[in-house]
N, C-alpha and C positions, 0 to 999 in steps of 0.2 A: 504494500500500500504506500509505503513511504519512500521517496526518492532522496538521494544525497546530493547536495549542492556543492560543486567544486568551483572555487573562485580563484582568479589571479589578481593579486593586489596591485594597485597603481601607486607609484611613489608619491603622488600629490596628496594621498590620503594618509594622515599621520597614524601610525600604529598605536593602538591603545596599550600602553606599557604596563606593566608586568610585575611590580613588586607587591604582591599580596600573598599572605600566608594562607595555607589551607585551614579549614576549620579544626582539623585534628591538631595541626601544629600550633594554632593559636589557643587551643583549649577553650573555644568560645562556642556558644550554642546559636549564635546569630550569624547570618551571612556577612562576609567581609564587604566593606564598601569598595567599589571600583571607582577609579578616577572618572571625572566627567569627560565626555568627548564622543566622537563617532567610532563605533566598532567597525572593525575590518575582519570579515570572516573568510575562511577558506572552505568551510562546509557547514551545512545546516539541514535540519530535518524537522517536519511538523508532525506532531502526534494528535491524539484525540482532542485535548485541550491544553497542550503545552508545546513548546518549541525549544530546540537546542541548536547552538551554533559553535563552531570551532574557529577561534581566532587564528591569524596567520602564524602565531608563535606556538600553536598547539594547545593553548588553554581552552577549556570547554565551558561554555555558559549555557544556562537553561532558564526558562521563564514560563509562567502560566500556572496551571493547576498542579497541586503537589500532594494530594491526600495520601498517596501511596509511596511518596518519596521519589517520584520520577524525575525531579529536578536534580537530584543527586547532591544537594547541599547539606545533607545531614539532618534536615528538618522535614516536617510535613506542612510547612507554611507556604501558601501560594505566593507567587512573586509576579509583579506587573512590569518589572524591568529585568534585564539580564543579570543573572546571579551565578557566581563562580561555583562550578562543580567541585566537590571536595575530593580531589584526586592528586596524587603525587606525580603521576605520569602525564605526558602530553598525548594528544589524540590526533589521528589522521582521518578518521571516519566516524560518523554518528548516525544512528537510526532510532527513530521514535515510534513506539507502538501506541496502543490505546492508553495504557497506564504504566508502561515501562520504557526504559531507554537503554540502548547499548552503544558501545563505542569500541573502536580498535586503537590500541596503542601503537607506537612506532615499530615495535618488534613483532606486530601481528597478534599479540595477546588480546583476547576479547574480555570486556567487562560489561556487566549489566546492572541495573538498579531500578527500584520501583516495585510494582506489583509482581507477585510471584506465586499466585494461587495455583497455577498449573505447571510450575516449573519454568516459567517464562524466562527466568534469569540464568538457568542452566548451571546452577551451583550445587545441585543435588538435594536441595531443600525446597520447601514451599513457604519459606519465611520472606516477607518483604524486606527490602534493604533500601535505606535512604542515602547510602553512599555506594560508589562503584564496587562491585564484587566480582572477583575473577570467575570466568566461566570454567567449569571443570573440564579436565581432559588434556590440558596443556597444548591444544592445537594452535597453530599459527594461521590466522585467517587473512585473506586479501579482500573479502567482501562480507558485509553483514547487513541483514535486513530484519526489521521487526514488524510483525503483524499484530492482530488484535490481542492475542494472548500466546503467540508462539514466535520463535525467532529462528532464523536460518542463516547459515554462512557458508562460504566457499573457502577452503583452506588453500595454502600455497601450492599444494599438490593437486588443486582443482577438484577436490572431493567435496560434495555438499553434505552438510550436517544440519539437522533441525532438532529443536527441543521445545517443550511447553505443551500447550493444549493440542489434542489430536482427535477431537470428536468426529471430524469429517475426513480424517486421513491427510490433513495438511502437512504432516511431518514427512510423508512419503516413504514410510518404512514398511508399508503393507498392512498396518494395523490401525486401530482406532484407540490405542492406549497412550495416555499422556506420558511424556518422558521428562525426567528431571535433569538430565544431562544430555550433551550432544549425542545424537544417534544418526548413523549414516543413512542417507537416502538410498532406497533399494535400487539394485541394478549396478552396472559397472560404468555408468556414464561419468564423464568429466565435464565440468561446467565452467563457463566464462563469465556469466552474468546471472543474477538471481534476484527475485523480489518476493517478499512475504506479504500476502494480502490479509484480509480479515480472517478467512477460514480456508484459504487455498494459497498455493505457492506456485510460481512459474520460474523457469530458468532456461537459459540458452546454453546448449551443449557445444563442446569443441567441434563436433561433427557438423555443426550448422543447424541442427534441428532444435526446435523449441518444444519444451515439455511443461505441462502443468499437472498438479495433483491436489486433491482435497474436495471441498464443497463445489457442487456443480449445478445448483438449483436453477441458475439463470444462464447456463452455458458458458460459464467463465473458464472452464478447462479448455474449451476450444476444439474438442474432438468430434463435434457434430452431434453430441447427445447432451442430455441434462442429467446424466448418471454420475454420482459421486465416485471418485477414483482415489485409491490409497497408495498408488505407486505412480512414478512419472509416466505420463500419457502424452503421446505425440500430438501436438497442435496441428489440426488439419489445414495446412496452408503451404503453398509453394514459396511464399515469401521467406527470405532468410533474414532473421532479425539480429541486429547487433546488440539491442538491449530490450528488456521486457519489464513491464510494471503490472503488479497485482494490487487490486483495490478491494472494495467491499464486495461487490457483485459484478465486477468488471475486470478484464485484463486488456492490456494494450502492448504493442511492440513497435519499435522503430527499426526500419531496415538500415543497411549501411548507406543507402542513398538518401536517407532522411524521410522516407515515406512511413506514415503511421497507419496502423491497423488496430482495431479494437474488437473484442468479442465478449458477450455476456449480456447484462441487463440492458433492455431496449431503451430505457429512458436516459441512459448514461453513455450510449454509443457515440453520440455526436453526429450520427447519421441515421438513416432509416433502418430499423431491424429487419431481419430476413426470415426469422423463425418464430415459433411459439413454444414456450417452455411450460411445463406443468408446475408452476411456482405457486406456493401458498394455496394449494388445493384447486387451482384453476388455471386456464391458459393465460400466459403472460408474454408480451412481446420481448423477443430476445434475438441474439445471433449466436448460434452455437459453433460458428466458424469465423475466423477473422474477416472483417470487412474494412475497406479503406476509409479512413477519415482524412480530411484536409487533402483532397485529391489534387489540388493545384498548389499546395504549399509544402515545402520541406521543413522538417523540424529538427531542432537541436536537443530538446528535452521534453519530457511528459511526465505527469504525476497524477495519481488517482486517489481520491479520498472516499468519504462515506457515501455522499450523494452528489458529488461534483468532481470534475476533472479539469486540469489545466495543462497547457503546452506552451512551449516557446518556439516560435518560428525562426528560421535561419537569419532573418533580418533583425531579430530581437523583439518583435512584438509578442506579447503574451496573450493567449486566448484561453477562455474558460467556458464551461458549459455545465448544465445541471441545475441543482437547487441553488437559490440565491437569497433565501429568506434571511440570512445574516450578512448579506453583502459580499459573500465569498467569491463571487465572480469578478469583483473589482471594477465593474462598469459604471458604478455610481447609482445603480438602481437596486431594488429588491426583487426584481422580476426574474422568474425562472427562464432559462433558455435551453432548448434541446439541441441547439446547434452552437458551435463555437463562436464566441463574441470577444472582440479585443478588450483588454482592460483599459480603464481611463488613463489619460495622460500620455506623455511621449517618452516614457522610460524605455530604454532598450535593455531587455533582460538577457542574461546568460543562461540561467537555470531557474527551476521552480520546484516547490514542494508543497503538498496539499495535506491538510489535516481533516478533521471531521467537518468543521464549519469555518475554517480559516485557511488562508493561503499565504505563503511567503515566497518571494522571488528575489534573486540577486541581479542587480544591474551589471552591465559590462564594466562599469567603473568600480565595482566591488562593494556597493552599498546594498544592504539587505532591507527589503520592504515587506510589510505584511498587511493583510486586509481581511475583513470578515468579522466573525464573532470575536469579542474581546471580554466576554463575561468572566474569564479567569485570568486575564492579563496576558493571553497568549500572543498578542501582537507586539508586546515588548516595548510599547511607547510610553508606559507609565502615566497614561492620560486619565485613567479612571472611567473612560467611555466604554459603553457596553458593546460597541461595534464600530466598524469603519468601512464604508463601501468602496473606497478607492485606496490604492497603495500609499502607505505611510511608512517613513523610515524608522528602523529600530535604532533607538538612541540610548545612551546612558546619561542619566540626569543627576 
């Protein structure tokens, strides 16, 4: 569901520096104050009601809802402005789930924190943690992705592992048994890209094929059916994807030439559905195989949330579609759109990440903007406003 934003900093933007102690080192129960100024991120991810971002020096900040400790600052207090994660290590990647967060350290070690009801954190327990906790197994990961209550990663050997909730087979091990530690995905496939959705997972294999597994109620597995799958199942398409995204009831892929295809929930496709799925006890519009979106536009990035999706075109324009009741489409209205609409303003985006009812995108100059619901402070603007229908910069005040 969640995509990772990778940014390149521009020298004209001053780096927010750096001398703050961790909560453990300070022996304090409150979050340390950060200097005022503009943050410069190299990665970011939006979760259900929280957001996290990595600064260019590797320090990790989170903000928003924090009842399960998903901000990683050692507390359960919500934050409306970026707050330092209590970790000694620097991070190179971050992934945000519904109520948990995971990150990769420079050596490939994986850490997770927040909700752990189903083993989401992969530490062998079901105890929540408000500070980063090492994922069991000692694996070195190159990719990590967080779903609703499960997590998956690809190791440096390109083997996929998943852990956490497995009610619909979203861990891909051939069972519906929850796993408290990383468990290898069934089969002997080696993967290059991976994305964990709400209750399903998709990945691109080294052989060029795309595979999905888990919940398939609206055709989000892409195999031409609405049958749930517990092992990697080939996506029925001739397109060769370079990257893939899994959301709540939708999956999308971007080819090497920048063409986008989506499959699953009809209202989220961004184009006309082609099939009917037996969802919620009755027929429901869906596409059980990939269909092209943005037929005349090439894309650099795409992200899927709970009931909306967003993409960045090669020229830097951000497009969003789906639910807009919280302003998460960023077009300045609260009106739903079943086709992609450009966000308001003239910002040229590099990448984008989508939460449940909010969206964040990075400009080509390296500034992170967020819009949509702000009921838990997930926009990071410290404004106290409940929402914002157009992009607003994340600032430290």
